[in-house]
C-alpha positions as CSV (number, residue, x, y, z in Angstrom):
1,X,85.3,100.5,-45.6
2,X,86.2,104.2,-45.2
3,X,87.8,104.0,-48.6
4,X,84.4,103.8,-50.2
5,X,83.1,106.8,-48.4
6,X,86.0,108.8,-49.8
7,X,85.6,107.4,-53.2
8,X,81.9,108.1,-53.4
9,X,82.5,111.6,-52.1
10,X,84.9,112.2,-55.0
11,X,82.0,111.1,-57.3
12,X,79.7,113.5,-55.6
13,X,82.1,116.4,-55.9
14,X,82.7,115.7,-59.6
15,X,78.9,115.6,-60.2
16,X,78.5,119.0,-58.6
17,X,81.0,120.5,-61.0
18,X,79.4,119.0,-64.1
19,X,75.6,119.5,-63.4
20,X,75.3,121.7,-66.5
21,X,76.9,118.9,-68.7
22,X,75.4,115.5,-69.5
23,X,77.3,113.3,-67.0
24,X,77.0,109.7,-67.9
25,X,77.3,106.8,-65.4
26,X,80.5,105.8,-67.3
27,X,82.0,109.3,-66.8
28,X,81.0,109.4,-63.2
29,X,82.4,106.0,-62.3
30,X,85.7,106.8,-64.2
31,X,86.5,109.3,-61.5
32,X,87.3,106.5,-59.1
33,X,88.2,103.7,-61.5
34,X,85.5,101.1,-60.8
35,X,82.9,99.6,-63.1
36,X,79.7,101.6,-63.5
37,X,77.5,98.9,-62.0
38,X,79.6,98.5,-58.9
39,X,79.8,102.3,-58.4
40,X,76.1,102.6,-58.8
41,X,75.5,99.9,-56.2
42,X,77.9,101.5,-53.7
43,X,76.5,105.0,-54.3
44,X,73.0,103.8,-53.6
45,X,74.1,102.0,-50.5
46,X,76.0,105.0,-49.0
47,X,73.7,107.8,-50.2
48,X,70.3,106.2,-50.0
49,X,69.5,107.3,-53.5
50,X,70.4,106.3,-57.0
51,X,72.9,108.3,-59.0
52,X,70.3,109.1,-61.6
53,X,67.9,110.5,-59.0
54,X,70.7,112.3,-57.1
55,X,71.8,114.1,-60.3
56,X,68.2,115.0,-61.2
57,X,67.6,116.4,-57.7
58,X,70.8,118.5,-57.7
59,X,70.0,119.9,-61.1
60,X,66.5,120.9,-59.9
61,X,68.0,122.6,-56.8
62,X,70.5,124.6,-58.9
63,X,67.7,125.5,-61.3
64,X,65.6,126.8,-58.4
65,X,68.6,128.9,-57.2
66,X,69.0,130.4,-60.7
67,X,65.3,131.2,-60.8
68,X,65.6,133.0,-57.5
69,X,68.9,134.8,-58.0
70,X,69.2,135.5,-61.8
71,X,67.2,137.0,-64.6
72,X,67.9,134.2,-67.0
73,X,64.9,133.0,-69.0
74,X,63.1,130.0,-67.6
75,X,63.7,128.2,-70.9
76,X,67.4,128.8,-70.8
77,X,67.6,127.6,-67.2
78,X,65.7,124.4,-68.2
79,X,68.1,123.7,-71.0
80,X,71.2,124.4,-69.0
81,X,70.3,121.8,-66.4
82,X,69.4,119.1,-68.9
83,X,65.6,119.5,-69.2
84,X,64.2,118.9,-72.7
85,X,61.9,121.9,-72.5
86,X,60.5,124.5,-70.2
87,X,57.5,122.3,-69.8
88,X,59.7,119.4,-68.6
89,X,61.2,121.7,-66.0
90,X,57.8,122.8,-64.9
91,X,56.5,119.3,-64.4
92,X,59.5,118.3,-62.3
93,X,59.4,121.5,-60.4
94,X,55.8,121.1,-59.5
95,X,56.2,117.5,-58.5
96,X,59.0,118.3,-56.0
97,X,58.2,121.9,-54.8
98,X,54.4,122.1,-55.4
99,X,54.7,125.3,-57.4
100,X,55.7,126.3,-61.0
101,X,59.1,127.9,-61.8
102,X,57.4,131.2,-62.7
103,X,55.5,131.3,-59.3
104,X,58.7,130.5,-57.4
105,X,60.6,133.3,-59.2
106,X,57.9,135.8,-58.3
107,X,57.8,134.7,-54.7
108,X,60.7,132.4,-53.5
109,X,59.0,130.5,-50.6
110,X,61.0,128.1,-48.5
111,X,61.3,124.8,-50.4
112,X,63.2,121.5,-49.6
113,X,66.0,121.9,-52.1
114,X,67.7,118.5,-52.8
115,X,71.0,118.9,-50.9
116,X,74.6,118.4,-51.8
117,X,75.6,115.1,-50.1
118,X,78.5,114.8,-47.7
119,X,79.3,111.3,-46.6
120,X,83.0,111.4,-45.8
121,X,83.4,112.3,-42.2
122,X,86.3,112.5,-39.8
123,X,85.5,109.4,-37.8
124,X,86.1,107.2,-40.9
125,X,89.6,108.7,-41.3
126,X,90.4,108.8,-37.7
127,X,89.4,105.2,-37.1
128,X,91.8,104.1,-39.8
129,X,94.7,106.2,-38.6
130,X,94.2,106.0,-34.9
131,X,97.5,106.2,-33.1
132,X,99.6,107.6,-35.9
133,X,101.5,110.7,-35.3
134,X,100.2,113.7,-37.1
135,X,101.6,117.2,-37.6
136,X,98.4,119.3,-37.1
137,X,97.6,122.9,-36.7
138,X,95.4,122.5,-33.5
139,X,96.0,125.3,-31.0
140,X,94.4,126.4,-27.8
141,X,90.9,127.9,-28.1
142,X,90.6,131.6,-27.6
143,X,87.8,134.1,-27.1
144,X,86.6,137.6,-28.2
145,X,83.6,139.8,-27.8
146,X,81.1,140.3,-30.7
147,X,78.0,142.4,-31.1
148,X,75.1,140.9,-33.2
149,X,72.2,143.2,-34.2
150,X,68.6,142.1,-33.7
151,X,67.5,139.4,-36.2
152,X,65.1,136.6,-36.7
153,X,65.9,132.9,-36.3
154,X,64.0,130.3,-38.3
155,X,64.7,126.9,-36.9
156,X,63.7,123.7,-35.0
157,X,63.9,124.1,-31.3
158,X,64.2,120.5,-30.1
159,X,62.8,120.0,-26.6
160,X,64.9,116.9,-25.8
161,X,68.1,116.8,-27.8
162,X,71.2,118.3,-26.1
163,X,73.7,117.9,-29.0
164,X,74.0,117.5,-32.8
165,X,73.7,113.7,-33.0
166,X,70.7,113.6,-30.7
167,X,69.0,116.4,-32.7
168,X,68.9,114.4,-35.9
169,X,67.4,111.2,-34.5
170,X,64.1,110.7,-36.3
171,X,64.3,113.8,-38.4
172,X,64.5,114.2,-42.2
173,X,67.9,115.8,-42.5
174,X,67.6,116.3,-46.3
175,X,64.3,118.1,-46.0
176,X,65.5,120.4,-43.2
177,X,68.8,121.3,-44.8
178,X,67.2,121.8,-48.2
179,X,64.7,124.3,-46.7
180,X,67.6,126.2,-45.0
181,X,69.5,126.2,-48.3
182,X,66.5,127.8,-50.0
183,X,66.6,130.8,-47.7
184,X,70.1,131.9,-48.3
185,X,68.9,135.0,-50.1
186,X,67.2,136.4,-46.9
187,X,69.7,135.2,-44.4
188,X,71.3,137.4,-41.8
189,X,75.0,138.2,-42.6
190,X,76.1,137.4,-39.1
191,X,73.9,134.3,-38.4
192,X,74.0,133.0,-41.9
193,X,73.7,129.5,-43.4
194,X,73.3,126.4,-41.3
195,X,73.6,127.8,-37.8
196,X,73.0,125.5,-34.9
197,X,73.2,126.1,-31.1
198,X,71.6,125.7,-27.7
199,X,68.7,127.4,-25.8
200,X,67.6,126.9,-22.2
201,X,64.6,124.5,-21.9
202,X,61.9,124.8,-19.3
203,X,64.0,122.8,-16.9
204,X,66.9,125.2,-17.2
205,X,69.0,122.7,-19.2
206,X,70.5,123.4,-22.6
207,X,68.5,122.0,-25.6
208,X,69.7,121.9,-29.2
209,X,68.4,124.0,-32.1
210,X,69.1,124.0,-35.8
211,X,68.2,126.6,-38.4
212,X,69.4,129.9,-39.8
213,X,69.3,133.6,-39.0
214,X,67.1,135.8,-41.2
215,X,66.9,139.5,-41.8
216,X,64.6,141.4,-39.5
217,X,62.2,142.2,-42.3
218,X,61.5,138.5,-43.2
219,X,57.8,137.9,-43.4
220,X,57.6,134.8,-45.5
221,X,56.2,131.4,-44.8
222,X,57.3,129.3,-41.8
223,X,57.7,125.7,-42.9
224,X,56.1,122.9,-41.0
225,X,58.1,121.9,-37.9
226,X,60.0,125.2,-37.9
227,X,59.5,128.2,-35.6
228,X,60.4,131.8,-36.3
229,X,61.6,133.8,-33.3
230,X,62.8,137.4,-32.9
231,X,66.3,137.5,-31.4
232,X,67.2,140.8,-29.6
233,X,70.4,142.6,-30.3
234,X,73.3,142.1,-27.9
235,X,76.9,141.0,-27.2
236,X,78.2,137.5,-27.4
237,X,81.5,136.0,-26.0
238,X,82.8,134.0,-29.0
239,X,84.9,131.0,-28.2
240,X,86.8,130.0,-31.3
241,X,89.5,128.1,-33.1
242,X,90.9,129.3,-36.4
243,X,90.5,127.2,-39.6
244,X,91.7,123.6,-39.3
245,X,91.7,120.3,-41.2
246,X,88.2,118.8,-40.9
247,X,89.2,115.2,-41.5
248,X,92.0,115.0,-38.9
249,X,91.4,117.7,-36.4
250,X,87.6,118.2,-36.0
251,X,87.0,116.2,-32.8
252,X,90.0,117.8,-31.0
253,X,89.1,121.3,-32.1
254,X,85.5,121.1,-31.1
255,X,86.4,119.6,-27.7
256,X,88.8,122.4,-26.9
257,X,86.4,125.2,-27.9
258,X,83.5,123.7,-26.0
259,X,85.6,123.0,-22.9
260,X,86.5,126.7,-22.8
261,X,83.0,127.9,-23.6
262,X,81.2,125.9,-20.9
263,X,83.8,126.5,-18.2
264,X,84.6,130.1,-18.9
265,X,85.0,132.4,-15.9
266,X,83.1,135.5,-17.2
267,X,83.3,137.4,-13.9
268,X,87.1,137.1,-13.8
269,X,88.0,137.7,-17.4
270,X,85.7,140.7,-17.9
271,X,86.1,142.2,-14.5
272,X,82.4,141.9,-13.6
273,X,81.2,144.0,-16.5
274,X,79.0,141.2,-18.0
275,X,76.6,138.5,-17.0
276,X,75.4,135.5,-19.1
277,X,72.1,136.2,-21.0
278,X,71.1,132.7,-22.2
279,X,67.5,133.2,-20.9
280,X,66.9,135.9,-23.5
281,X,69.0,134.7,-26.4
282,X,70.3,131.3,-27.7
283,X,73.9,130.2,-27.9
284,X,75.1,129.7,-31.5
285,X,77.5,127.4,-33.2
286,X,79.5,128.3,-36.3
287,X,81.1,125.3,-37.9
288,X,83.0,126.1,-41.1
289,X,86.3,124.2,-40.6
290,X,88.4,125.2,-43.6
291,X,86.9,128.7,-43.9
292,X,86.1,130.2,-40.5
293,X,87.0,127.4,-38.1
294,X,84.8,126.5,-35.1
295,X,83.0,129.0,-32.9
296,X,80.6,128.8,-29.9
297,X,78.8,132.1,-29.1
298,X,77.3,132.6,-25.6
299,X,75.1,135.7,-25.1
300,X,76.0,138.2,-22.4
301,X,74.5,141.4,-21.1
302,X,76.2,144.4,-19.5
303,X,75.7,144.8,-15.8
């Protein structure tokens, strides 16, 4: 069944490139060569939303970003994303974000932007091709030292979850990711975008967090369920693997990096100059396979 995940992902990618057009169901379904009705059914089954509502949501998200980041007239933005008038955009905007386009432009508060869907994951591909030889680019994980200035971190600090999968149990992924997307204009350049990680819980065990780094001057709203914390400056040992193929190498790469990170002999490798500092600062994850690769950052302090 993995073929349908790949096929629907192609539809999603095509939609993203044509949001300023008037994509019809016929045009969308033509991208994978199946009938419109069958594509519509499979899209709904895998994405949990109809094609029509998905397109409408993504257009609204892109309109919000243009309102925030450009000086285009609200009317021009409305027309660009398929709204019949500025009033039509305003009605849709208020229904989803509880504010008008004009108010959002004046003060871009965190809002749950309808997110770009990703439904084609490595496990679908790997299950099909298990056992086949593959010429990959996976290498040994390495490490380096990196300094990150003081910043703020807006996220959800889960008190039970210890990993990514456990974190998302019972949570509204679309809402959380949409809110993080809406804060890209005030994100910290070194802890930017969707940045997950671990912090030490009250019992001394690592618990999972998910959110984004923000500039130190951020004083905006804190969405329900999120917490804003000040993170001190300091050094991190960054355990990393360079860019790799997400579909075929993700599991292997993450395993190698995390094996090195959690079993690293800090005393030996840095001649006793550093000690772990996870009581004061969280560990971070950077997961951008084709761009940056995979990194786990563990905080340290100088002795």
